[in-house]
C-alpha positions as CSV (number, residue, x, y, z in Angstrom):
1,M,14.8,-6.1,-42.1
2,A,18.3,-5.3,-43.0
3,K,19.2,-1.7,-43.7
4,N,20.3,-1.0,-47.3
5,R,23.8,0.4,-47.1
6,C,25.8,2.3,-49.7
7,P,28.5,-0.1,-51.1
8,S,30.7,2.9,-51.9
9,T,32.9,4.4,-49.1
10,V,34.7,7.6,-48.2
11,T,37.5,7.7,-45.7
12,A,40.1,10.2,-44.5
13,D,43.7,9.3,-43.9
14,I,44.5,12.2,-41.6
15,K,48.1,11.3,-41.2
16,R,48.7,11.5,-44.9
17,N,46.2,14.3,-45.5
18,R,44.3,12.2,-48.0
19,L,40.7,11.6,-48.9
20,I,39.9,8.1,-50.3
21,I,36.7,7.6,-52.2
22,R,35.8,4.1,-53.4
23,L,32.8,3.8,-55.8
24,R,31.4,0.3,-56.1
25,G,28.7,-1.3,-58.3
26,E,26.0,0.8,-59.7
27,V,26.1,4.3,-58.2
28,P,22.6,5.7,-57.9
29,K,21.7,9.3,-56.9
30,K,20.9,8.2,-53.3
31,D,24.4,6.7,-52.9
32,V,26.1,9.8,-54.4
33,E,24.2,12.0,-51.9
34,Q,25.5,9.8,-49.1
35,I,29.0,10.1,-50.6
36,Y,28.7,13.9,-50.7
37,T,27.8,13.9,-47.0
38,D,30.7,11.6,-46.2
39,V,33.1,13.7,-48.2
40,R,32.1,16.8,-46.2
41,F,32.6,15.1,-42.9
42,C,36.0,13.6,-43.9
43,V,37.4,16.8,-45.5
44,A,36.7,18.7,-42.2
45,D,39.5,16.6,-40.7
46,L,42.0,17.4,-43.5
47,K,44.2,20.4,-44.2
48,P,44.1,22.5,-47.4
49,G,46.1,20.9,-50.2
50,F,44.8,17.4,-49.3
51,S,45.1,14.7,-51.9
52,V,42.3,12.6,-53.2
53,I,42.3,9.1,-54.6
54,T,39.0,8.0,-56.2
55,D,38.9,4.3,-56.9
56,L,36.5,3.5,-59.8
57,T,37.8,-0.1,-60.4
58,E,34.7,-1.7,-58.8
59,A,32.2,0.8,-60.1
60,R,30.0,-0.2,-63.1
61,I,27.9,2.8,-64.0
62,G,26.7,6.1,-62.5
63,H,23.1,7.1,-62.9
64,L,22.5,10.3,-64.9
65,S,20.3,11.7,-62.0
66,A,23.5,11.8,-59.9
67,I,25.4,14.2,-62.1
68,G,24.4,17.3,-60.2
69,T,25.6,15.7,-56.9
70,F,28.9,14.7,-58.5
71,K,29.3,18.3,-59.6
72,K,28.6,19.5,-56.0
73,I,31.3,17.1,-54.7
74,T,33.8,18.4,-57.3
75,A,32.9,22.0,-56.4
76,Y,33.2,21.3,-52.7
77,L,36.6,19.8,-53.0
78,T,37.8,22.7,-55.1
79,E,36.4,25.2,-52.5
80,K,38.3,23.3,-49.8
81,Q,41.5,23.7,-51.7
82,V,42.0,20.2,-52.9
83,G,45.6,19.3,-54.0
84,Q,46.4,16.3,-56.2
85,V,43.5,14.2,-57.5
86,I,44.1,10.7,-58.7
87,R,41.4,8.5,-60.3
88,V,42.1,4.8,-60.3
89,V,40.2,3.6,-63.4
90,G,41.5,0.0,-64.1
91,Q,40.3,-0.9,-67.5
92,G,38.2,1.7,-69.3
93,K,34.6,1.8,-67.9
94,V,31.5,3.8,-68.6
95,I,31.7,5.6,-65.2
96,F,35.2,6.7,-66.0
97,Q,34.0,8.3,-69.2
98,Q,31.1,9.9,-67.3
99,L,33.3,11.4,-64.6
100,A,36.0,12.6,-67.1
101,K,33.4,14.6,-69.0
102,L,31.9,16.0,-65.8
103,T,35.2,17.5,-64.5
104,D,36.8,18.5,-67.8
105,K,35.4,22.0,-67.3
106,T,35.9,22.4,-63.5
107,A,38.6,25.0,-62.7
108,G,41.0,24.0,-60.0
109,Y,40.1,20.3,-60.3
110,Q,42.5,18.5,-62.6
111,P,42.5,14.7,-62.0
112,M,45.3,12.4,-63.1
113,Y,44.7,8.7,-63.8
114,A,46.1,5.5,-62.6
115,K,45.4,1.8,-63.4
116,N,45.4,0.6,-59.8
117,I,45.8,1.8,-56.2
118,E,49.5,1.0,-56.2
119,E,50.2,3.1,-59.2
120,A,48.2,6.0,-57.6
121,E,50.2,5.8,-54.5
122,V,53.5,5.9,-56.4
123,L,52.2,8.9,-58.5
124,L,51.2,10.8,-55.3
125,A,54.5,10.0,-53.7
126,D,56.4,11.4,-56.7
127,L,54.2,14.5,-56.7
128,T,54.3,15.2,-53.0
129,G,57.7,13.8,-52.0
130,E,56.3,11.3,-49.5
131,K,57.2,7.6,-49.4
132,P,54.5,5.3,-50.7
133,E,53.2,2.8,-48.2
134,S,54.5,-0.8,-48.6
């Protein structure tokens, strides 16, 4: 029997001091709890002021039961002194609207939006003074 894996991923780019979260497909509470665990492990390797890119282009919808865990992720990132936050949203999706409402009221967590990863990289490069990867 194959183990059911979370299609979403969380990775740390230590060299660039960046957290990359990719949400894919439907995002049920169980997957968001795994993402929260992965975020905590990855952030431990990053320095305060780290950037975050959250790619929502392959996500369809988040389950309402996961809202509390999404809030915990946002609070955790804020507590760990997150710097720039970029959300890659592609064409407007339901999950984008859900996450936008969720973080509108979170102090210290002000995401910006990009249509694709390349645009997010250029935006971060402009904000941080680093060169975007080719």
